[in-house]
C-alpha positions as CSV (number, residue, x, y, z in Angstrom):
1,M,-0.1,3.4,10.8
2,C,2.3,0.4,11.3
3,T,2.6,-1.6,8.2
4,V,3.3,-4.4,9.9
5,T,1.4,-7.4,9.2
6,P,1.6,-9.9,12.2
7,C,-1.0,-12.6,12.5
8,T,-2.5,-15.2,14.9
9,T,-3.1,-18.6,13.8
10,R,-4.9,-21.6,15.0
11,L,-3.8,-25.3,14.4
12,C,-5.9,-27.8,13.9
13,L,-5.3,-31.6,15.1
14,Q,-4.9,-32.9,11.6
15,A,-2.4,-30.1,10.7
16,L,-0.3,-30.7,14.0
17,D,-0.7,-34.7,13.0
18,R,0.8,-34.0,9.8
19,M,3.9,-31.6,11.1
20,K,5.1,-34.2,12.9
21,H,5.7,-36.1,9.7
22,A,6.6,-33.4,7.4
23,K,9.8,-33.4,5.3
24,L,10.1,-29.7,4.5
25,P,12.8,-27.9,6.7
26,R,12.0,-24.9,8.9
27,C,14.8,-22.8,10.6
28,Y,12.1,-20.5,12.2
29,Y,8.8,-20.2,13.5
30,D,8.6,-23.6,13.9
31,F,5.1,-24.4,15.4
32,L,6.6,-27.5,17.2
33,D,9.3,-25.5,18.5
34,Q,6.3,-22.8,19.7
35,L,4.6,-26.0,21.3
36,K,7.6,-26.9,23.4
37,T,8.1,-23.5,25.0
38,N,4.0,-22.2,25.2
39,P,3.0,-24.2,28.1
40,A,5.4,-22.4,30.1
41,G,4.2,-18.8,28.8
42,N,7.8,-18.8,27.3
43,T,8.5,-18.4,23.8
44,P,11.5,-20.1,21.4
45,Y,12.5,-16.8,20.1
46,T,12.7,-13.2,21.0
47,P,9.2,-12.0,20.3
48,S,9.2,-9.0,17.8
49,L,7.7,-6.9,20.6
50,S,8.1,-3.3,18.1
51,M,5.8,-5.2,15.7
52,L,3.3,-5.9,18.6
53,Y,3.2,-2.5,19.8
54,G,3.0,-1.5,16.2
55,L,-0.4,-3.4,15.8
56,K,-2.0,-2.0,18.9
57,E,-1.1,1.4,18.0
58,S,-2.5,0.1,14.4
59,I,-5.6,-1.3,15.7
60,S,-6.2,1.8,18.7
61,M,-6.1,4.5,15.1
62,L,-8.7,2.1,13.4
63,K,-11.2,2.2,16.2
64,A,-10.7,5.6,16.9
65,E,-11.3,6.7,13.1
66,G,-13.9,4.2,12.5
67,F,-13.6,1.5,10.1
68,D,-16.1,2.8,7.7
69,N,-14.4,5.7,7.7
70,V,-10.9,4.1,6.8
71,V,-12.6,2.7,3.9
72,A,-14.4,5.3,2.5
73,R,-11.0,7.8,3.0
74,H,-8.8,4.7,1.2
75,H,-11.7,5.1,-1.4
76,R,-11.6,8.9,-1.8
77,L,-7.5,9.1,-2.3
78,A,-7.5,6.0,-4.8
79,E,-10.5,8.0,-6.8
80,G,-8.0,11.0,-6.9
81,T,-5.3,8.9,-7.9
82,R,-7.2,7.6,-10.9
83,K,-8.0,10.9,-11.7
84,A,-4.6,11.8,-11.9
85,V,-3.7,9.1,-14.2
86,E,-6.8,10.5,-16.9
87,G,-5.0,13.9,-16.2
88,W,-1.8,12.4,-17.4
89,G,-3.4,10.9,-20.5
90,L,-2.7,7.1,-19.1
91,E,-4.7,4.0,-18.7
92,L,-5.2,1.8,-15.9
93,L,-3.8,-1.6,-16.1
94,C,-7.3,-2.9,-14.5
95,V,-9.7,-2.0,-17.2
96,H,-12.8,-2.9,-15.7
97,P,-13.5,-0.3,-13.2
98,R,-15.3,-3.1,-10.7
99,W,-12.0,-4.6,-10.0
100,Y,-10.4,-0.7,-8.9
101,S,-8.5,-1.1,-5.8
102,D,-8.6,1.0,-3.1
103,S,-5.6,0.3,-1.9
104,L,-3.1,0.9,-5.1
105,T,-3.3,1.8,-8.5
106,V,-1.4,0.5,-11.2
107,I,-0.6,2.7,-14.0
108,K,0.5,1.5,-17.9
109,T,3.1,3.7,-19.6
110,P,3.5,4.0,-23.2
111,Q,5.1,1.7,-25.7
112,G,9.0,2.3,-25.6
113,I,8.9,3.7,-22.0
114,D,10.2,1.7,-19.2
115,S,8.4,2.0,-16.2
116,N,11.5,0.8,-14.0
117,K,13.2,4.0,-15.0
118,I,10.0,6.2,-13.6
119,V,10.4,4.4,-10.4
120,K,14.3,4.6,-10.5
121,A,13.6,8.3,-11.0
122,A,11.3,8.6,-8.2
123,F,13.6,7.3,-5.6
124,S,16.8,8.3,-6.9
125,N,15.6,12.0,-7.5
126,Y,12.7,12.4,-5.3
127,N,12.9,10.1,-2.3
128,L,9.4,8.1,-3.3
129,S,8.9,4.5,-3.6
130,I,6.8,3.7,-6.0
131,G,6.7,0.3,-6.9
132,I,7.6,-1.5,-10.0
133,G,5.4,-4.1,-12.4
134,L,5.7,-7.2,-11.1
135,S,6.1,-10.4,-13.2
136,Q,4.9,-10.1,-17.2
137,V,4.0,-6.3,-16.4
138,N,7.8,-5.7,-15.5
139,G,9.1,-2.8,-17.4
140,K,5.2,-1.6,-18.5
141,V,3.6,-0.3,-15.6
142,F,4.4,1.4,-12.4
143,R,2.3,1.0,-9.2
144,I,1.2,4.4,-6.1
145,G,0.1,3.1,-3.4
146,H,-2.7,4.7,-1.1
147,L,-3.2,2.5,1.5
148,G,-2.8,2.8,5.8
149,N,-2.5,6.2,7.3
150,M,-2.6,8.5,4.4
151,D,-4.4,11.5,3.8
152,E,-4.1,14.2,0.5
153,L,-1.4,16.0,1.4
154,M,0.9,12.8,1.5
155,M,-0.5,11.6,-2.4
156,C,0.0,15.2,-3.1
157,S,3.6,13.9,-3.0
158,A,3.2,11.0,-4.5
159,I,1.1,12.1,-7.5
160,S,3.1,15.3,-7.9
161,G,6.6,12.9,-7.2
162,A,5.4,10.3,-10.0
163,E,4.7,13.3,-12.2
164,M,8.4,14.5,-12.0
165,A,10.0,11.2,-11.8
166,M,7.2,10.5,-15.0
167,I,9.0,13.7,-17.1
168,D,12.6,12.7,-15.6
169,A,11.8,9.3,-17.9
170,G,11.1,10.9,-21.0
171,M,7.2,10.9,-21.0
172,K,5.6,13.7,-22.4
173,I,3.5,14.7,-19.3
174,K,2.5,17.9,-19.0
175,P,3.6,19.5,-15.3
176,G,0.3,19.4,-13.2
177,S,-2.0,17.9,-15.8
178,G,-2.0,14.8,-12.9
179,I,-1.7,16.2,-9.8
180,G,-3.9,19.0,-10.6
181,R,-6.9,16.5,-11.2
182,A,-6.5,15.1,-8.3
183,I,-6.6,18.0,-6.1
184,E,-9.9,19.2,-7.9
185,Y,-11.4,15.9,-7.1
186,W,-10.5,15.9,-3.6
187,Q,-11.3,19.3,-2.5
188,Q,-14.9,18.6,-3.9
189,T,-15.3,15.7,-1.9
190,S,-13.4,16.7,1.3
191,K,-15.3,17.1,4.9
192,V,-14.3,18.9,8.0
193,I,-12.4,16.0,9.9
194,P,-14.5,15.3,12.7
195,T,-11.9,15.7,15.2
196,R,-11.2,19.2,13.8
197,E,-14.6,21.0,14.2
198,V,-14.9,24.4,15.2
199,V,-17.5,25.0,17.0
């Protein structure tokens, strides 16, 4: 699925009036530029057609799968990732299950292990992009994303790569300990993909 996030915006009259007196300089996507050119059916800048085509395709994919199915798929992938974290013997940054995210899992690293080394090893050694810890948790956590057009095999790659990168960074992780737990969970909860059912 396309990872772009174009949005549509609606301005109220008060906002338009306040924009006329705003002192914040704007160099791109100034609504006043839009208002000048829009009545004639034009845009003041070259529209990002590839993003719009990507958005159209993403919406088609969401409709084809069904939104409830998309939400359920992301939950399953997230649960499998959390099982991997248990298998590694690590903790999630989010303590209470009520606040677990189905789009991103944030994993604490043990004291003395710089999580940035894990992220760098993942990218440098395995061509895997996982996220660094932001702000106060920089160097203390890393992030594995599971949002978008993802499936179990893609997540297996991410979890395996993270596992190898943790070992490279000096963590005492038994190879297979996390990915094995994720695979076990996904096999126990898998269903036949509706478009692939054999009659």
